C-alpha positions in Angstrom: 137.0 107.9 71.3 134.3 109.4 73.5 131.6 108.3 71.0 132.8 104.7 71.4 133.1 104.8 75.2 129.6 106.2 75.9 127.7 103.4 74.0 129.7 100.8 75.8 129.0 102.4 79.2 125.3 102.6 78.3 125.2 99.0 77.1 126.9 97.9 80.4 124.3 99.8 82.4 121.5 98.3 80.4 122.8 94.8 80.9 123.2 95.5 84.7 119.7 96.8 84.9 118.3 93.7 83.0 120.1 91.3 85.2 119.0 93.1 88.4 115.4 93.0 87.2 115.7 89.3 86.5 116.8 88.8 90.2 113.7 90.8 91.3 111.4 88.8 89.0 112.6 85.5 90.5 111.1 86.7 93.8 107.8 87.3 92.1 107.8 83.9 90.5 108.6 82.2 93.9 105.7 83.8 95.7 103.4 81.5 97.7 99.9 82.0 99.1 101.3 82.3 102.6 103.5 85.2 101.6 100.5 87.4 100.8 99.3 86.7 104.4 102.7 88.0 105.7 102.3 91.2 103.6 98.7 91.7 104.8 100.0 91.4 108.4 102.7 93.9 107.7 100.1 96.4 106.5 97.7 95.8 109.4 100.3 96.7 112.0 100.6 100.4 111.2 96.9 100.7 110.5 96.1 99.3 114.0 98.6 101.7 115.6 96.9 104.5 113.7 93.4 103.7 115.0 94.4 102.7 118.5 96.9 105.5 119.3 96.4 108.1 116.6 92.6 108.1 116.9 92.0 106.5 120.3 94.7 108.3 122.3 94.3 111.3 120.1 90.9 111.9 121.4 92.5 112.5 124.8 95.6 114.4 123.5 93.8 116.8 121.3 96.1 118.9 119.0 99.9 118.9 118.6 101.9 122.1 117.8 104.2 121.9 114.8 107.6 123.8 114.8 106.0 126.8 113.0 103.3 127.1 115.7 100.5 125.4 113.6 98.2 123.1 115.4 97.2 119.7 113.9 95.1 116.8 115.1 97.0 114.0 116.8 95.9 111.5 114.2 97.3 113.8 111.5 100.5 114.0 113.4 100.9 110.2 113.9 99.7 109.0 110.5 102.9 110.1 108.5 105.1 108.4 111.1 103.1 105.2 110.7 103.6 105.5 106.9 107.4 105.9 107.3 107.5 103.1 109.8 105.6 100.8 107.5 108.0 101.6 104.6 110.9 100.8 107.0 109.4 97.6 108.3 108.6 96.2 104.8 112.0 96.9 103.4 114.0 95.7 106.5 111.9 92.5 106.8 112.7 91.6 103.2 116.4 92.5 103.2 117.3 91.0 106.6 115.5 87.7 107.4 114.7 86.7 103.9 118.0 88.0 102.4 120.1 86.3 105.1 118.2 83.0 104.6 118.8 83.0 100.8 122.5 83.9 101.2 123.6 81.8 104.2 121.3 78.8 104.3 119.6 78.3 101.0 122.8 79.2 99.2 120.6 80.7 96.5 123.0 83.4 95.4 125.9 80.9 94.8 123.8 79.4 92.1 122.8 82.8 90.6 126.5 83.7 90.5 127.0 80.8 88.1 125.2 83.0 85.6 126.5 86.3 84.3 124.9 88.1 87.3 127.3 89.8 89.7 127.0 90.4 93.4 126.1 94.1 93.0 123.3 93.1 90.6 122.0 90.6 93.1 121.9 93.4 95.7 120.1 95.8 93.3 117.6 93.1 92.4 116.8 92.2 96.0 116.7 95.9 96.8 114.2 96.5 94.0 112.0 93.7 95.3 112.1 95.1 98.8 111.2 98.5 97.4 108.2 96.9 95.6 107.0 95.3 98.8 107.4 98.6 100.7 105.6 100.5 98.0 102.5 98.3 98.3 102.4 99.0 102.0 102.8 102.8 101.4 100.2 103.0 98.6 97.6 101.2 100.8 98.3 103.3 103.8 98.1 106.5 101.8 94.7 105.5 100.6 93.6 105.0 104.2 95.0 108.4 105.1 93.1 110.2 102.3 89.9 108.3 103.2 90.3 109.4 106.9 90.9 113.0 105.7 94.4 113.0 107.3 96.0 114.4 104.2 94.9 115.6 100.7 95.1 113.4 97.5 97.8 115.7 96.0 99.9 115.5 99.1 99.5 111.7 99.2 100.7 111.5 95.6 103.8 113.6 96.6 104.4 111.4 99.7 104.4 108.2 97.6 107.8 108.6 95.9 109.2 109.8 99.3 108.0 106.6 100.9 109.7 104.6 98.0 113.0 106.4 98.8 112.6 105.5 102.4 112.1 101.8 101.4 115.2 101.9 99.2 117.3 103.5 102.0 116.3 101.0 104.7 116.5 98.1 102.2 120.2 99.0 101.5 120.8 99.4 105.3 119.1 96.0 105.9 121.3 94.2 103.3 124.4 95.7 104.8 123.4 94.5 108.3 122.6 91.0 106.9 126.1 90.6 105.5 127.5 91.2 109.0 125.2 88.7 110.8 126.7 85.4 111.9 123.5 83.5 112.7 119.7 83.8 113.3 120.4 84.8 117.0 121.9 88.1 115.9 118.6 89.1 114.4 117.2 89.6 117.9 119.2 92.9 117.8 117.5 94.0 114.6 114.1 93.5 116.1 115.1 95.4 119.2 116.6 98.2 117.1 113.5 98.6 114.9 111.3 98.8 118.0 113.6 101.5 119.6 113.5 103.5 116.4 109.8 103.1 116.2 109.3 104.5 119.7 111.9 107.3 119.6 111.8 108.8 116.2 109.3 111.6 116.7 106.6 109.0 116.0 104.2 109.8 118.8 105.5 113.0 120.2 107.6 115.9 118.7 111.4 115.6 119.1 111.3 118.9 120.9 109.6 117.2 123.8 112.8 115.3 124.6 115.8 116.6 126.6 118.3 118.4 124.4 120.9 115.6 124.4 118.3 112.9 123.6 116.7 115.1 121.0 120.0 115.5 119.0 120.4 111.7 119.1 116.9 111.2 117.9 117.2 113.7 115.1 120.2 111.9 113.5 118.5 108.5 113.3 117.3 107.3 109.9 113.7 106.8 110.9 113.4 110.3 112.3 114.6 111.7 109.0 112.1 109.6 107.2 109.2 110.6 109.5 110.2 114.2 109.2 110.1 114.0 105.4 106.7 112.3 105.1 105.2 114.5 107.8 106.4 117.7 106.0 104.8 116.5 102.8 101.6 115.2 104.1 100.9 118.2 106.3 102.1 120.8 103.7 105.0 122.1 105.9 107.8 121.5 103.4 111.0 123.5 104.0 114.7 123.4 103.8 114.9 120.6 106.4 113.1 118.2 104.1 115.8 118.7 101.5 118.3 117.6 104.2 116.1 114.6 104.9 116.2 113.6 101.2 120.0 114.0 101.1 120.4 111.9 104.3 118.3 109.1 102.8 120.1 109.2 99.5 123.4 108.9 101.3 122.1 106.0 103.4 121.0 104.3 100.2 124.3 104.8 98.3 126.4 103.9 101.3 124.4 100.8 102.2 124.3 99.5 98.6 128.0 100.0 98.2 128.9 98.2 101.4 126.4 95.4 100.8 127.8 94.8 97.3 131.4 94.7 98.5 130.5 92.4 101.4 128.6 90.1 99.1 131.6 89.9 96.8 133.8 88.9 99.8 131.3 86.4 101.1 130.2 84.7 97.8 133.2 85.0 95.6 135.9 83.7 98.0 
């Protein structure tokens, strides 16, 4: 009996994977020239922050102490946060505004559901596409970090899969939020939320600089966990806390994907 059940399960997973990839490939085939300009703009933003604040303000700040007492240059401290923020921005942009437009206004997913594709497979396909966009940002930014001697090539290679995990986690979170939105006006809250996370996630100063109450709030936010993970890898200060960062992001990914899939079933299959 077990020998019959396992092949069926594997075939089901294979079919699910192929249908999810087909959804992601549809985004590739629908690309327009203007879309590449949007992607370039998304990459330029963290690079400009790195040069203006990391390098410019860093010349005045000097060195920043890490929890273990090690001192690093301010640009080295800020660059990993810019990488994590870039992965977040790329994933959320794709799974909020674009995802919401396809679902609520273009009614694209209703047509896709006329095929054997299920809502959870649409969610996986869109998440894979968001991850692909975020990985392009991350790879380009890591090359810039290595060129500026802000990290080593080996650490950059180790940081790349971590940035992909961050993109997956925020992409799942973005899809969940999109299924709860009622109209375009609600997205003002997403922009405000992203900006608050960007400012208060240990991006420009260590979390220890905040008062204790605010510090604990900061340290449970998803972007802080992402920044802490990338910073630990790129600066070579990996410890047990980075394992917690990975578990946090995996939980965010699993929970967001589960809720998004259930919400899409409720919205599209009623």
